[in-house]
C-alpha positions, 0 to 999 in steps of 0.5 A, spaced: 906 152 399 908 158 396 914 159 392 919 165 390 922 165 383 928 168 382 933 170 377 940 167 379 947 166 375 951 160 376 958 162 379 963 157 375 960 158 368 956 165 369 950 161 366 943 164 368 938 160 372 931 161 374 930 158 381 924 156 385 924 156 392 919 154 397 918 161 401 921 161 408 925 155 410 929 152 404 935 154 407 933 150 413 928 144 412 931 139 407 927 140 401 927 135 394 930 138 388 928 138 381 932 140 375 927 143 369 930 143 362 926 148 358 924 147 351 927 149 344 928 156 341 932 162 341 935 162 348 934 169 351 936 171 358 933 166 364 929 162 358 928 157 363 923 161 367 917 160 362 917 153 363 918 153 370 913 159 371 907 156 367 908 148 368 913 145 373 912 150 379 905 150 379 905 142 377 910 140 382 908 146 388 905 141 393 912 137 393 915 144 396 921 143 392 927 147 390 927 147 382 933 149 378 931 151 371 938 153 367 938 156 361 941 151 356 944 155 349 945 148 346 942 145 340 941 139 345 941 138 353 946 132 352 951 137 349 957 137 353 957 144 355 949 144 357 950 137 361 956 141 365 951 147 366 946 141 369 951 138 373 953 145 376 946 147 377 945 141 381 951 143 385 949 150 386 943 148 389 946 143 394 951 148 396 946 154 397 939 150 400 938 144 404 936 139 400 933 132 402 938 126 400 934 121 395 929 126 393 931 128 386 927 129 380 929 131 372 923 133 368 923 137 361 919 139 355 920 138 348 927 139 347 927 138 355 924 132 354 929 129 350 934 132 355 930 128 360 931 121 357 939 123 355 941 126 362 937 121 366 942 116 363 948 120 363 946 123 370 942 117 373 946 117 380 943 124 381 936 123 380 931 118 383 925 119 378 924 122 372 918 125 368 918 126 360 913 131 357 912 131 350 919 128 348 922 122 345 929 120 346 935 120 340 936 114 336 942 111 340 938 111 346 939 104 349 933 102 353 937 097 357 941 102 360 935 106 363 934 105 371 930 111 373 922 110 375 919 114 369 912 117 367 911 120 360 906 125 358 905 126 351 899 130 347 895 125 343 895 130 337 903 132 337 905 134 330 912 135 332 914 128 336 909 123 334 905 119 339 906 113 336 914 113 337 913 115 344 908 109 345 913 104 342 919 106 347 914 105 353 912 098 351 920 097 350 921 099 357 916 095 360 919 089 357 925 091 360 921 091 367 922 099 368 917 102 372 914 106 367 907 109 365 905 113 359 899 118 360 896 120 353 893 127 353 887 127 349 886 133 343 893 136 346 898 138 340 906 139 341 905 147 342 899 146 348 905 147 353 901 150 359 896 144 358 901 140 361 901 143 368 895 139 371 897 132 368 904 134 372 900 135 378 897 129 378 903 125 378 905 128 385 902 122 389 907 117 385 913 121 386 911 121 393 911 113 393 918 113 389 921 117 394 918 114 400 
């Protein structure tokens, strides 16, 4: 399904938000909702569009989802200001598009992957699944509090966030009976961002089973 990516502004905070909308019926037929958290770096206007266009929209295109990619101008997504922006982005989507109940996903890359662990805990009631790309949780992450089915994509040669730490976390989550799997991307470094689109696409059938 083709999508249109547009540049919106969230009305309450004035935050810029890139939005991917299935062409033709996003206002009529209920669609899944995806929150896309961008990586780090200086946040220029509509910064979230980079990850949205290169990885998340092509990877998850088959879902026919409305994808919200707000700009998060905070060191971490769990910063109260950025958490509030994410809440507003979700509310904005539900107010402006037909969104399917119980079909929601949070995902992100690097800083956004860390944010997916963080906000997947804090906003667990807003999502039914999570996908973490090249991201690890903060030191205070409590495995026992995690409740979402989650898939983790991580580069074998990640020089910024070493694979071993992610493997350790996934094993701890498995021991707590979490629905979690790790996919290691052979030969991929932290900065091979666009390589993640295809592995992300491979998770679409899993998302469908979670939602069904």
